[in-house]
gemmi code that builds the backbone of each chain (N, CA, C; Angstrom):
import gemmi

chains = {
    "A": [
        ("MET", (7.261, -15.245, -14.068), (7.026, -13.851, -13.512), (8.250, -13.574, -12.858)),
        ("SER", (9.457, -13.752, -14.103), (10.688, -12.996, -13.336), (11.439, -12.187, -14.278)),
        ("SER", (10.604, -11.578, -15.299), (10.987, -10.245, -16.018), (10.784, -9.160, -15.338)),
        ("GLU", (11.340, -7.838, -15.829), (11.180, -6.887, -15.052), (9.972, -6.208, -15.189)),
        ("PRO", (9.294, -5.442, -14.330), (8.141, -4.646, -14.663), (8.559, -3.208, -15.216)),
        ("THR", (7.236, -3.032, -16.088), (7.575, -1.656, -16.790), (7.672, -0.417, -16.007)),
        ("GLU", (8.613, 0.647, -16.392), (9.145, 1.921, -15.379), (7.711, 2.364, -14.814)),
        ("LYS", (6.600, 2.714, -15.921), (5.414, 3.400, -15.512), (5.031, 2.679, -14.468)),
        ("SER", (4.707, 1.088, -14.011), (3.974, 0.640, -13.317), (4.640, 0.481, -11.753)),
        ("LEU", (6.321, 0.730, -11.848), (6.964, 0.546, -10.789), (6.836, 2.059, -10.453)),
        ("LYS", (6.779, 2.921, -11.033), (6.878, 4.391, -10.055), (5.806, 4.462, -9.707)),
        ("ARG", (4.444, 3.889, -10.510), (3.181, 3.868, -9.795), (3.340, 3.070, -8.435)),
        ("MET", (3.968, 2.260, -8.127), (3.692, 1.281, -7.058), (4.982, 2.085, -5.944)),
        ("GLN", (5.759, 2.601, -6.175), (6.793, 3.103, -5.698), (6.230, 4.540, -5.005)),
        ("ILE", (5.366, 5.163, -5.584), (4.532, 6.433, -5.229), (3.272, 6.085, -4.201)),
        ("TYR", (2.743, 4.718, -4.612), (1.669, 4.474, -3.370), (2.231, 3.599, -2.428)),
        ("THR", (3.115, 2.950, -2.367), (3.880, 2.746, -0.819), (4.299, 3.968, -0.290)),
        ("GLU", (5.030, 4.993, -0.451), (5.412, 6.120, -0.088), (4.365, 6.454, 0.478)),
        ("LYS", (3.384, 6.636, -0.137), (1.777, 7.173, 0.485), (1.247, 6.538, 1.401)),
        ("TYR", (1.094, 5.051, 1.276), (0.643, 4.341, 2.187), (1.598, 4.205, 3.670)),
        ("TRP", (2.900, 4.498, 3.326), (3.986, 4.377, 4.791), (3.657, 5.602, 5.500)),
        ("GLU", (3.209, 6.288, 4.894), (2.821, 7.994, 5.684), (1.384, 7.626, 6.392)),
        ("LYS", (0.498, 7.380, 5.312), (-1.119, 6.943, 5.944), (-0.905, 5.921, 6.848)),
        ("THR", (-0.322, 4.926, 7.157), (-0.365, 4.256, 8.058), (0.497, 4.200, 9.195)),
        ("GLY", (1.584, 5.047, 9.035), (2.762, 5.235, 9.931), (3.277, 3.905, 10.337)),
        ("THR", (3.313, 3.152, 9.158), (4.162, 2.003, 8.943), (5.855, 2.638, 8.225)),
        ("SER", (6.407, 1.623, 8.234), (8.159, 1.903, 7.725), (8.253, 0.729, 6.766)),
        ("PRO", (9.370, 1.004, 5.453), (9.946, 0.369, 4.814), (10.599, -0.623, 5.782)),
        ("HIS", (10.927, -2.085, 5.221), (11.788, -2.641, 5.962), (13.352, -2.188, 5.821)),
        ("PRO", (13.804, -2.343, 6.945), (15.341, -1.518, 6.793), (16.244, -2.260, 6.201)),
        ("THR", (15.948, -3.946, 5.544), (16.508, -4.031, 4.449), (16.004, -3.773, 3.070)),
        ("ARG", (16.353, -2.827, 2.523), (15.683, -2.291, 1.459), (15.344, -3.253, 0.315)),
        ("GLU", (16.387, -4.167, 0.342), (15.979, -4.927, -0.886), (14.472, -5.827, -0.472)),
        ("VAL", (14.218, -6.017, 0.648), (12.691, -6.558, 0.868), (11.694, -5.799, 0.265)),
        ("ALA", (11.758, -4.548, 0.615), (10.884, -3.535, 0.122), (10.888, -3.754, -1.678)),
        ("ASP", (12.143, -3.422, -2.119), (12.118, -3.404, -3.507), (11.409, -4.344, -4.197)),
        ("THR", (12.089, -5.959, -3.726), (11.361, -6.983, -4.218), (9.975, -6.834, -4.568)),
        ("VAL", (9.397, -6.624, -3.394), (7.725, -6.678, -3.106), (7.257, -5.684, -4.110)),
        ("ILE", (8.091, -4.274, -3.992), (7.318, -3.169, -5.029), (7.604, -3.733, -6.656)),
        ("ASN", (8.505, -4.343, -6.985), (8.751, -5.426, -8.241), (7.784, -5.952, -8.548)),
        ("GLY", (7.414, -6.866, -7.404), (6.322, -8.136, -7.803), (4.948, -7.258, -8.205)),
        ("LEU", (4.761, -6.398, -7.291), (3.634, -5.673, -7.574), (3.323, -4.987, -8.759)),
        ("ALA", (4.331, -4.657, -9.035), (4.630, -3.871, -10.762), (4.264, -4.429, -11.430)),
        ("GLN", (4.963, -5.676, -11.285), (5.117, -7.058, -12.388), (3.502, -7.216, -12.570)),
        ("ASN", (2.466, -7.649, -11.354), (1.478, -7.721, -11.946), (0.605, -6.440, -12.008)),
        ("ILE", (0.855, -5.581, -11.975), (0.098, -4.586, -12.576), (0.026, -4.695, -13.769)),
        ("ASP", (1.338, -4.898, -14.482), (1.678, -4.831, -16.046), (0.702, -6.594, -16.331)),
        ("GLU", (0.840, -7.501, -15.558), (0.484, -9.024, -16.286), (-1.153, -8.757, -16.036)),
        ("LEU", (-1.619, -8.240, -14.770), (-3.054, -8.132, -14.590), (-4.268, -7.332, -14.130)),
        ("GLY", (-3.175, -5.859, -14.340), (-4.002, -4.828, -14.170), (-4.212, -4.472, -13.044)),
        ("ARG", (-3.836, -5.040, -11.850), (-3.817, -4.607, -10.494), (-2.935, -5.091, -9.589)),
        ("PRO", (-2.332, -4.431, -8.520), (-0.878, -4.736, -7.634), (-1.580, -5.685, -7.119)),
        ("LEU", (-1.630, -7.390, -7.051), (-1.705, -8.330, -6.285), (-0.753, -8.865, -5.272)),
        ("CYS", (-0.836, -9.035, -4.423), (0.400, -9.535, -3.583), (1.199, -10.396, -4.044)),
        ("PRO", (2.235, -10.345, -4.228), (3.372, -11.586, -4.696), (4.096, -12.430, -3.779)),
        ("CYS", (3.294, -12.326, -2.632), (3.644, -13.013, -1.625), (2.822, -14.166, -1.131)),
        ("ASN", (2.193, -14.361, -2.085), (0.645, -15.594, -2.076), (1.336, -16.369, -3.273)),
        ("PHE", (0.605, -17.675, -3.040), (0.622, -18.599, -4.739), (-0.882, -18.492, -4.796)),
        ("TYR", (-1.129, -18.504, -6.282), (-2.429, -18.165, -6.529), (-2.561, -19.179, -7.726)),
        ("PRO", (-3.489, -20.028, -7.519), (-3.723, -21.333, -8.473), (-3.879, -20.724, -10.161)),
        ("ASP", (-4.364, -19.688, -9.901), (-4.846, -19.012, -11.008), (-5.245, -17.495, -10.979)),
        ("LYS", (-4.452, -16.795, -11.206), (-4.031, -15.206, -10.632), (-5.366, -14.352, -11.165)),
        ("LYS", (-5.823, -14.625, -12.021), (-6.948, -14.092, -13.005), (-8.314, -13.998, -11.893)),
        ("ALA", (-8.336, -15.486, -12.004), (-9.518, -15.786, -11.201), (-9.273, -15.568, -9.907)),
        ("GLU", (-8.722, -15.405, -9.290), (-7.947, -14.890, -7.899), (-8.718, -13.619, -7.827)),
        ("LEU", (-8.411, -12.657, -8.866), (-9.116, -11.120, -8.781), (-10.542, -11.062, -9.161)),
        ("GLU", (-11.164, -12.170, -9.912), (-12.372, -11.945, -10.137), (-13.333, -12.755, -8.740)),
        ("ARG", (-12.465, -13.505, -7.943), (-13.291, -14.074, -6.721), (-13.083, -13.013, -5.814)),
        ("SER", (-12.164, -11.886, -5.648), (-12.131, -10.941, -4.671), (-11.005, -9.955, -4.761)),
        ("ARG", (-11.168, -8.659, -4.194), (-9.728, -8.007, -4.100), (-9.061, -8.121, -2.904)),
        ("GLU", (-9.334, -9.210, -1.943), (-8.723, -9.755, -0.959), (-7.046, -9.356, -0.731)),
        ("TRP", (-6.450, -9.550, -2.027), (-5.111, -9.787, -2.038), (-4.674, -8.651, -2.908)),
        ("VAL", (-5.274, -7.812, -3.119), (-4.611, -6.470, -4.101), (-4.242, -5.689, -2.890)),
        ("CYS", (-2.830, -5.198, -3.047), (-2.600, -4.058, -2.460), (-2.836, -2.776, -2.132)),
        ("ALA", (-3.288, -2.325, -1.252), (-2.888, -2.876, 0.427), (-4.029, -3.704, 0.523)),
        ("CYS", (-3.773, -5.092, 1.040), (-4.852, -6.111, 1.425), (-5.940, -6.056, 2.057)),
        ("ASP", (-6.505, -7.089, 2.335), (-7.841, -7.018, 3.364), (-6.846, -7.284, 5.003)),
        ("GLU", (-5.906, -8.100, 4.800), (-5.112, -7.840, 6.287), (-4.573, -6.714, 6.880)),
        ("MET", (-3.802, -6.126, 5.805), (-3.481, -4.479, 6.089), (-4.763, -3.758, 6.376)),
        ("LYS", (-5.390, -3.951, 5.847), (-6.403, -2.512, 5.908), (-7.345, -2.977, 7.456)),
        ("ILE", (-7.434, -4.221, 7.409), (-8.211, -4.368, 8.910), (-7.396, -4.524, 9.891)),
        ("PHE", (-6.067, -5.498, 9.988), (-5.432, -5.761, 11.236), (-4.007, -5.110, 10.848)),
        ("LYS", (-3.615, -4.250, 10.079), (-2.293, -3.765, 9.983), (-1.227, -4.719, 10.142)),
        ("TYR", (-1.768, -5.551, 9.300), (-0.614, -6.819, 9.096), (-0.012, -7.316, 8.003)),
        ("CYS", (1.108, -6.675, 7.439), (1.679, -6.817, 6.082), (2.766, -8.575, 6.244)),
        ("HIS", (2.176, -9.497, 5.374), (2.904, -10.626, 5.750), (3.885, -10.991, 4.669)),
        ("CYS", (4.404, -9.775, 3.643), (4.963, -9.478, 2.903), (6.364, -8.451, 3.241)),
        ("LEU", (5.905, -8.048, 4.169), (6.792, -7.170, 4.950), (7.259, -5.847, 4.101)),
        ("LEU", (6.121, -5.442, 3.512), (6.313, -4.219, 2.711), (5.943, -2.904, 3.857)),
        ("PHE", (4.831, -3.107, 4.524), (4.380, -2.226, 5.398), (4.867, -2.756, 7.095)),
        ("VAL", (5.851, -2.118, 7.686), (6.613, -2.959, 8.707), (6.743, -1.740, 10.165)),
        ("THR", (6.975, -2.175, 10.803), (7.699, -1.369, 12.003), (9.190, -0.841, 11.319)),
        ("PRO", (9.515, 0.332, 12.190), (10.808, 0.369, 11.809), (11.945, -0.386, 11.903)),
        ("GLU", (11.710, -1.194, 12.988), (13.149, -2.442, 12.978), (12.440, -3.441, 11.951)),
        ("GLY", (11.307, -3.458, 11.077), (11.424, -4.411, 10.338), (10.358, -5.716, 10.790)),
        ("MET", (9.555, -5.380, 11.383), (8.811, -6.446, 12.281), (7.007, -6.177, 11.728)),
        ("PRO", (6.616, -7.202, 11.175), (5.318, -6.743, 10.720), (4.317, -6.782, 12.216)),
        ("ILE", (3.431, -5.929, 12.297), (2.205, -5.329, 13.277), (1.753, -6.766, 13.303)),
        ("THR", (1.641, -7.448, 14.494), (0.374, -8.621, 14.845), (-0.525, -8.393, 16.145)),
        ("GLU", (-0.364, -7.335, 16.268), (-1.353, -7.083, 17.965), (-2.447, -7.351, 17.330)),
        ("TYR", (-3.142, -6.827, 16.473), (-4.605, -6.786, 15.992), (-4.858, -7.961, 15.684)),
        ("LEU", (-4.237, -9.262, 14.933), (-4.347, -10.574, 14.753), (-5.134, -11.563, 15.881)),
        ("PRO", (-5.916, -12.333, 15.420), (-6.319, -13.293, 16.408), (-5.058, -14.350, 16.442)),
        ("GLU", (-5.258, -14.737, 17.814), (-3.927, -15.509, 18.320), (-3.613, -16.716, 17.152)),
        ("ASP", (-4.357, -17.200, 16.919), (-4.125, -18.439, 16.099), (-3.874, -18.101, 14.997)),
        ("HIS", (-3.461, -16.911, 14.255), (-2.879, -16.429, 13.032), (-1.867, -16.772, 13.083)),
        ("GLU", (-1.302, -17.277, 11.559), (0.489, -17.494, 11.639), (1.153, -16.304, 11.814)),
        ("GLY", (0.527, -15.500, 11.372), (1.597, -13.842, 11.772), (1.953, -13.967, 13.520)),
        ("ARG", (0.678, -14.327, 14.282), (1.152, -14.474, 15.697), (1.983, -15.263, 16.036)),
        ("GLN", (1.896, -16.394, 15.244), (2.557, -17.648, 15.859), (4.026, -17.477, 15.147)),
        ("VAL", (4.125, -16.883, 14.122), (5.654, -16.821, 13.637), (6.607, -15.528, 14.573)),
        ("TYR", (5.775, -14.257, 14.291), (6.412, -13.278, 14.960), (6.099, -12.867, 16.357)),
        ("GLY", (4.754, -13.264, 16.926), (4.718, -13.282, 18.746), (3.529, -12.023, 18.498)),
        ("ILE", (3.881, -11.208, 19.424), (3.225, -9.847, 19.389), (3.866, -8.756, 19.384)),
        ("ILE", (3.529, -8.152, 18.346), (4.386, -7.239, 17.479), (3.664, -5.768, 17.555)),
        ("GLU", (3.900, -4.798, 18.975), (2.789, -3.795, 18.958), (2.811, -2.617, 17.638)),
        ("ASP", (1.976, -2.261, 17.691), (1.496, -0.911, 16.760), (2.159, 0.331, 17.534)),
        ("PRO", (3.224, 0.730, 16.606), (3.667, 1.905, 17.405), (3.046, 3.074, 16.772)),
        ("THR", (2.210, 3.234, 15.630), (1.363, 4.170, 15.458), (-0.394, 3.768, 15.378)),
        ("PRO", (-0.863, 3.452, 16.218), (-2.125, 3.243, 16.641), (-3.148, 4.008, 16.252)),
        ("ASP", (-2.684, 4.979, 15.764), (-3.773, 6.105, 15.304), (-3.952, 6.205, 13.783)),
        ("LYS", (-3.072, 5.497, 13.291), (-2.937, 5.631, 11.889), (-3.164, 4.049, 11.629)),
        ("GLY", (-3.785, 4.446, 10.269), (-4.014, 2.835, 9.163), (-5.382, 2.274, 10.296)),
        ("ARG", (-5.550, 1.022, 9.309), (-6.507, 0.231, 9.879), (-7.939, 0.611, 9.204)),
        ("GLU", (-7.965, 1.114, 7.932), (-8.804, 1.792, 7.606), (-10.348, 0.925, 7.633)),
        ("LEU", (-10.096, -0.395, 7.615), (-11.215, -1.151, 7.510), (-11.221, -2.103, 8.787)),
        ("ARG", (-10.665, -1.361, 9.792), (-11.078, -2.371, 11.182), (-12.317, -2.787, 11.602)),
        ("ARG", (-13.426, -2.198, 10.995), (-14.834, -2.404, 11.516), (-15.079, -3.963, 10.985)),
        ("LYS", (-14.467, -4.303, 9.775), (-14.396, -5.651, 9.319), (-13.833, -6.666, 9.984)),
        ("ALA", (-12.968, -6.394, 11.097), (-11.980, -7.330, 12.049), (-13.103, -8.626, 12.319)),
        ("ASP", (-14.133, -8.489, 13.016), (-15.123, -9.558, 13.492), (-15.157, -10.162, 12.360)),
        ("GLU", (-15.933, -9.710, 11.265), (-16.549, -10.617, 9.750), (-15.201, -11.372, 9.280)),
        ("LYS", (-14.142, -10.653, 9.197), (-12.832, -11.511, 9.109), (-12.495, -12.648, 9.552)),
        ("ILE", (-12.749, -12.607, 10.963), (-11.901, -13.549, 12.039), (-13.231, -14.356, 11.937)),
        ("ALA", (-14.252, -14.103, 11.317), (-15.747, -15.096, 11.359), (-15.055, -16.049, 10.253)),
        ("GLU", (-15.094, -15.510, 8.881), (-14.880, -16.017, 8.111), (-13.262, -17.132, 7.834)),
        ("TRP", (-12.244, -16.730, 8.671), (-11.110, -17.744, 8.829), (-11.644, -18.646, 9.575)),
        ("LYS", (-12.564, -18.619, 10.836), (-13.149, -19.885, 11.314), (-13.523, -20.576, 10.492)),
        ("ALA", (-14.415, -20.150, 9.395), (-15.529, -20.939, 8.782), (-14.753, -21.926, 7.982)),
        ("GLU", (-13.175, -21.086, 7.526), (-12.407, -21.777, 6.421), (-12.106, -22.893, 7.103)),
        ("LYS", (-11.605, -22.706, 8.308), (-10.934, -23.949, 9.129), (-11.957, -24.999, 9.335)),
        ("GLU", (-12.705, -25.310, 9.846), (-13.993, -25.864, 10.130), (-14.322, -26.908, 9.010)),
    ],
    "B": [
        ("MET", (26.512, -32.674, -2.420), (25.138, -31.689, -2.090), (25.706, -30.480, -1.865)),
        ("GLY", (25.385, -30.214, -0.360), (25.417, -28.906, 0.558), (24.611, -27.554, -0.225)),
        ("SER", (24.162, -27.450, -1.601), (23.543, -26.580, -1.823), (21.792, -26.968, -1.888)),
        ("PRO", (21.081, -25.918, -2.193), (19.713, -26.483, -2.159), (19.242, -26.812, -3.195)),
        ("LEU", (18.454, -27.780, -3.661), (18.281, -28.336, -4.918), (16.798, -27.965, -5.538)),
        ("ASN", (16.716, -27.250, -6.562), (15.781, -26.848, -7.371), (14.657, -27.855, -7.801)),
        ("VAL", (13.606, -27.839, -7.275), (12.611, -28.997, -7.718), (10.953, -28.584, -8.360)),
        ("THR", (10.929, -29.209, -9.138), (9.596, -28.955, -10.175), (8.677, -29.797, -10.219)),
        ("ASP", (7.751, -29.387, -10.512), (6.463, -30.574, -10.825), (7.178, -32.042, -11.135)),
        ("GLU", (7.965, -31.877, -11.986), (8.266, -33.289, -12.735), (9.127, -33.879, -11.881)),
        ("ASN", (9.874, -33.372, -10.830), (10.682, -34.091, -10.471), (10.791, -34.296, -8.779)),
        ("PHE", (9.215, -33.733, -8.325), (8.990, -33.493, -6.878), (9.500, -34.932, -6.378)),
        ("GLN", (8.374, -35.814, -6.919), (7.904, -37.114, -6.412), (9.209, -37.806, -6.154)),
        ("THR", (10.176, -37.476, -7.053), (11.621, -38.436, -7.248), (12.370, -38.114, -6.200)),
        ("VAL", (12.181, -36.656, -6.104), (13.506, -36.017, -5.398), (12.964, -36.102, -3.389)),
        ("VAL", (11.762, -35.494, -3.455), (11.304, -35.417, -2.325), (10.410, -36.317, -1.632)),
        ("VAL", (9.405, -36.741, -2.269), (8.800, -38.093, -1.830), (9.334, -39.083, -1.542)),
        ("ASN", (10.320, -39.269, -2.520), (10.915, -40.721, -2.376), (12.484, -40.670, -1.817)),
        ("SER", (12.579, -39.373, -1.106), (13.720, -39.498, -0.452), (14.154, -40.414, 0.617)),
        ("ASP", (15.183, -40.991, 1.232), (15.435, -41.563, 2.043), (15.715, -40.612, 3.294)),
        ("LEU", (16.257, -39.998, 3.005), (16.533, -38.563, 3.847), (15.095, -37.602, 4.281)),
        ("PRO", (15.201, -37.166, 5.508), (13.996, -35.950, 5.475), (14.459, -34.830, 4.602)),
        ("VAL", (13.229, -33.917, 4.448), (13.492, -33.401, 3.111), (12.838, -31.693, 3.884)),
        ("LEU", (13.599, -30.665, 3.634), (13.278, -29.308, 3.800), (12.972, -28.741, 2.612)),
        ("VAL", (11.384, -28.406, 2.268), (11.105, -27.846, 1.139), (10.568, -25.939, 1.214)),
        ("ASP", (11.844, -25.475, 0.812), (11.008, -24.174, 0.531), (10.077, -23.680, -0.452)),
        ("PHE", (9.064, -23.601, -0.580), (8.069, -22.660, -1.759), (8.335, -21.366, -1.422)),
        ("TRP", (8.976, -20.808, -2.674), (9.303, -19.083, -2.557), (8.702, -18.963, -4.153)),
        ("ALA", (8.936, -17.405, -4.178), (8.723, -16.579, -5.579), (9.451, -15.524, -5.698)),
        ("THR", (9.582, -15.363, -7.097), (10.756, -14.189, -7.167), (10.434, -12.917, -6.652)),
        ("TRP", (9.732, -12.527, -6.515), (9.083, -11.452, -6.340), (8.714, -11.043, -4.849)),
        ("CYS", (8.747, -12.370, -3.892), (8.412, -12.313, -2.604), (9.822, -11.956, -1.537)),
        ("GLY", (9.714, -10.826, -0.564), (10.527, -10.144, -0.178), (11.009, -10.845, 1.408)),
        ("PRO", (10.040, -11.558, 1.947), (10.558, -12.421, 2.857), (11.116, -13.858, 2.322)),
        ("CYS", (10.726, -14.232, 1.326), (11.605, -15.117, 0.547), (12.937, -15.158, 0.514)),
        ("ARG", (13.195, -13.934, 0.049), (14.671, -13.185, -0.429), (15.337, -13.460, 1.457)),
        ("MET", (14.660, -12.528, 2.162), (15.289, -12.590, 3.416), (15.564, -14.444, 4.275)),
        ("ILE", (15.039, -15.301, 3.888), (15.148, -16.594, 4.480), (16.154, -17.106, 3.536)),
        ("ALA", (16.243, -16.807, 2.170), (17.246, -17.304, 1.388), (18.196, -18.147, 1.881)),
        ("PRO", (19.245, -17.079, 2.761), (20.596, -17.491, 3.288), (20.437, -18.161, 4.249)),
        ("SER", (19.338, -18.338, 5.092), (19.272, -19.422, 5.942), (19.236, -20.656, 5.431)),
        ("ILE", (18.154, -20.769, 4.271), (18.001, -22.211, 3.459), (19.714, -22.540, 3.103)),
        ("GLU", (19.938, -21.658, 2.960), (21.576, -22.123, 1.830), (22.399, -22.603, 2.933)),
        ("GLU", (22.314, -21.841, 4.476), (23.443, -22.425, 5.280), (23.112, -24.051, 5.647)),
        ("LEU", (21.640, -23.927, 6.094), (21.054, -24.894, 6.455), (21.313, -26.348, 5.513)),
        ("ALA", (21.314, -25.902, 4.039), (21.587, -27.350, 3.123), (23.339, -27.872, 3.208)),
        ("ARG", (24.135, -26.378, 3.591), (25.454, -26.895, 3.928), (25.615, -27.639, 5.259)),
        ("GLU", (24.773, -27.136, 6.398), (25.268, -27.623, 7.489), (24.460, -28.891, 7.861)),
        ("TYR", (23.274, -29.218, 7.075), (22.969, -30.933, 7.174), (23.030, -31.564, 6.176)),
        ("ASP", (24.229, -31.074, 5.537), (24.203, -32.215, 4.237), (24.445, -33.533, 4.749)),
        ("GLY", (24.001, -34.253, 4.066), (24.054, -35.824, 4.499), (23.354, -36.139, 5.133)),
        ("ARG", (22.324, -35.297, 6.151), (21.339, -35.566, 7.059), (19.822, -35.254, 6.452)),
        ("VAL", (19.959, -34.107, 6.051), (18.259, -33.517, 5.697), (18.847, -33.032, 3.878)),
        ("LYS", (18.068, -33.458, 3.405), (18.107, -32.692, 2.168), (17.176, -31.313, 1.859)),
        ("VAL", (17.626, -30.366, 0.998), (17.331, -29.553, 1.362), (16.765, -28.737, -0.098)),
        ("CYS", (15.413, -28.407, -0.569), (14.980, -28.057, -1.665), (14.161, -27.204, -2.070)),
        ("LYS", (14.465, -26.403, -3.210), (13.545, -25.208, -3.313), (12.389, -25.358, -4.358)),
        ("VAL", (11.454, -24.594, -4.432), (10.240, -24.896, -5.366), (9.869, -23.826, -5.551)),
        ("ASP", (10.307, -23.353, -6.581), (9.669, -21.642, -7.005), (7.833, -22.095, -7.860)),
        ("VAL", (7.168, -21.641, -6.802), (5.760, -21.513, -7.362), (4.891, -21.337, -8.518)),
        ("ASP", (6.076, -20.418, -9.172), (5.482, -20.168, -10.343), (6.141, -21.291, -11.515)),
        ("HIS", (7.153, -21.753, -11.140), (7.242, -23.090, -12.132), (6.560, -24.342, -11.649)),
        ("ALA", (6.142, -24.290, -10.678), (5.846, -25.768, -10.126), (4.348, -25.582, -9.253)),
        ("GLN", (3.430, -25.325, -10.051), (1.934, -24.826, -10.023), (1.468, -26.076, -9.266)),
        ("GLN", (1.243, -27.359, -9.822), (0.961, -28.408, -9.428), (1.127, -28.633, -8.053)),
        ("THR", (2.223, -28.774, -7.774), (2.947, -29.110, -6.609), (2.481, -28.093, -5.171)),
        ("ALA", (2.598, -27.028, -5.721), (1.992, -25.618, -4.530), (0.651, -25.886, -4.591)),
        ("GLN", (-0.165, -26.214, -5.564), (-1.478, -26.398, -5.162), (-1.920, -27.566, -4.685)),
        ("GLY", (-1.180, -28.701, -5.158), (-1.333, -30.277, -3.799), (-1.215, -30.025, -2.711)),
        ("PHE", (-0.407, -29.159, -2.138), (0.281, -28.995, -0.918), (-0.641, -27.758, -0.495)),
        ("GLY", (-1.597, -27.266, -1.073), (-2.316, -26.249, -0.568), (-1.521, -25.113, -0.007)),
        ("ILE", (-0.618, -24.589, -0.739), (0.480, -23.482, -0.397), (-0.339, -22.051, -0.666)),
        ("ARG", (-0.343, -21.102, -0.004), (-1.148, -20.107, 0.247), (0.178, -18.966, 0.504)),
        ("SER", (0.040, -18.737, 1.542), (1.093, -17.631, 2.015), (2.657, -18.016, 1.488)),
        ("ILE", (3.324, -17.345, 1.059), (4.837, -17.551, 0.848), (5.631, -16.528, 1.471)),
        ("PRO", (6.908, -16.832, 2.096), (7.411, -18.410, 2.020), (6.710, -19.178, 2.752)),
        ("THR", (6.420, -20.336, 2.289), (6.172, -21.609, 3.068), (6.961, -22.750, 3.429)),
        ("LEU", (7.309, -23.232, 4.267), (8.517, -23.980, 4.257), (8.063, -25.684, 4.992)),
        ("LEU", (8.041, -26.974, 3.876), (7.275, -28.057, 4.101), (8.343, -28.972, 4.843)),
        ("ILE", (8.206, -29.798, 5.640), (9.522, -31.060, 6.138), (8.457, -32.367, 5.882)),
        ("PHE", (9.389, -32.820, 5.011), (8.949, -34.582, 4.906), (9.713, -35.290, 5.378)),
        ("LYS", (9.315, -36.487, 6.092), (9.692, -37.378, 6.449), (9.200, -39.203, 5.775)),
        ("ASP", (10.286, -39.566, 5.861), (9.285, -41.046, 4.915), (8.385, -40.808, 4.088)),
        ("GLY", (8.726, -39.358, 2.976), (7.492, -39.353, 2.128), (6.358, -38.772, 2.329)),
        ("LYS", (6.324, -38.550, 3.785), (5.120, -37.538, 4.329), (5.292, -36.191, 5.002)),
        ("GLN", (4.423, -35.400, 4.832), (4.772, -33.958, 5.481), (4.653, -34.326, 6.698)),
        ("ALA", (5.830, -33.622, 7.462), (5.655, -33.800, 8.864), (5.512, -32.434, 9.777)),
        ("ASP", (5.537, -31.752, 9.258), (5.469, -30.131, 9.725), (5.709, -28.979, 8.613)),
        ("GLN", (5.825, -27.886, 9.282), (5.266, -26.684, 8.527), (5.699, -25.222, 8.897)),
        ("LEU", (6.145, -24.158, 8.283), (6.806, -23.648, 8.906), (6.206, -22.160, 7.666)),
        ("ILE", (5.467, -21.062, 8.305), (4.829, -20.118, 7.356), (5.522, -18.771, 7.408)),
        ("GLY", (6.153, -18.042, 6.622), (6.773, -16.761, 6.830), (8.222, -16.701, 7.046)),
        ("ALA", (8.760, -15.449, 7.279), (10.104, -15.253, 7.417), (10.435, -15.756, 8.740)),
        ("VAL", (10.456, -16.798, 9.066), (11.147, -17.517, 10.365), (12.480, -17.289, 10.389)),
        ("PRO", (13.159, -17.136, 11.790), (14.570, -17.149, 11.895), (14.772, -18.703, 11.533)),
        ("LYS", (16.382, -18.740, 11.610), (16.901, -20.064, 11.207), (16.809, -20.836, 12.077)),
        ("SER", (16.849, -20.661, 13.607), (16.756, -21.277, 14.548), (15.311, -22.132, 14.745)),
        ("ALA", (14.396, -21.470, 14.280), (12.871, -21.961, 14.376), (13.041, -23.507, 13.217)),
        ("ILE", (13.630, -23.319, 12.279), (13.663, -23.984, 11.229), (14.312, -25.391, 11.949)),
        ("GLU", (15.765, -24.882, 12.472), (16.538, -26.058, 12.781), (15.786, -26.741, 13.868)),
        ("ASP", (15.189, -25.951, 14.865), (14.238, -26.785, 15.576), (13.249, -27.948, 15.341)),
        ("LYS", (12.579, -27.598, 14.206), (11.754, -28.522, 13.327), (12.855, -29.567, 12.650)),
        ("LEU", (14.069, -29.207, 12.175), (14.750, -30.148, 11.620), (15.317, -31.340, 12.871)),
        ("LYS", (15.564, -30.681, 13.493), (16.279, -31.464, 14.992), (15.149, -32.745, 15.349)),
        ("SER", (13.961, -32.098, 15.457), (12.606, -33.002, 15.979), (12.444, -34.184, 14.921)),
        ("VAL", (12.456, -33.865, 13.527), (12.633, -35.078, 12.307), (13.884, -35.856, 12.564)),
        ("LEU", (14.672, -35.519, 13.021), (16.290, -36.517, 12.825), (16.312, -37.041, 14.397)),
        ("ALA", (15.035, -36.868, 15.417), (15.411, -37.362, 16.568), (15.137, -38.754, 16.503)),
    ],
}
model = gemmi.Model(1)
for chain_id, residues in chains.items():
    chain = gemmi.Chain(chain_id)
    for i, (resn, *xyz) in enumerate(residues, 1):
        res = gemmi.Residue()
        res.name, res.seqid = resn, gemmi.SeqId(i, " ")
        for name, pos in zip(("N", "CA", "C"), xyz):
            atom = gemmi.Atom()
            atom.name, atom.element = name, gemmi.Element(name[0])
            atom.pos, atom.b_iso = gemmi.Position(*pos), 0.0
            res.add_atom(atom)
        chain.add_residue(res)
    model.add_chain(chain)
structure = gemmi.Structure()
structure.add_model(model)
structure.setup_entities()
């Protein structure tokens, strides 16, 4: 997965991320290379799989992952529910992922502490699913 | 040494599990932004802990069996091995100081 994505897919993801930064009140990472790398990875996955699967996860089988769920298709469930992007694509102006809506035992809280949402009136379009997702994570741990 | 070693499915056992030194393993991928962020820290640690800790990098796209075997999901994931066993882990774009704290702990 190291070849360059097509111009078409790259453009599609650039437009998508621009719109999603606006929609969610998040920002690109101040180190532009971070965002560019992720956008390239998403575009590469469009070319390979037809969907912008998050490039910041390991999947034993990417096609099977997409058949299982759209959980990690950008914008992923964590972003839509908790406004947390572990890929650091949708972050605060300082480059930090928003963690304030995550449960305390989530790795995002453990790594970054509590990072407040500077634009709480925007984003979290699937916030109604937060309890359901937290219950799912608990069940996976048990 | 002094720079990270690239490890694959083929040599993971030899390089990591059979190591006499503690080993820091960085599971990463080409298009992962946070992986790029921490890469300079990993390289610095390889230099600074040369002779005390072995520092390795695993490209998950080229070491799928290893990544799957250790249940890697979110990347970057850093695993620390001591005496061939996983002793600790860190997930995400963690600061260098957090990695150092873990290394000091396994060296103590």
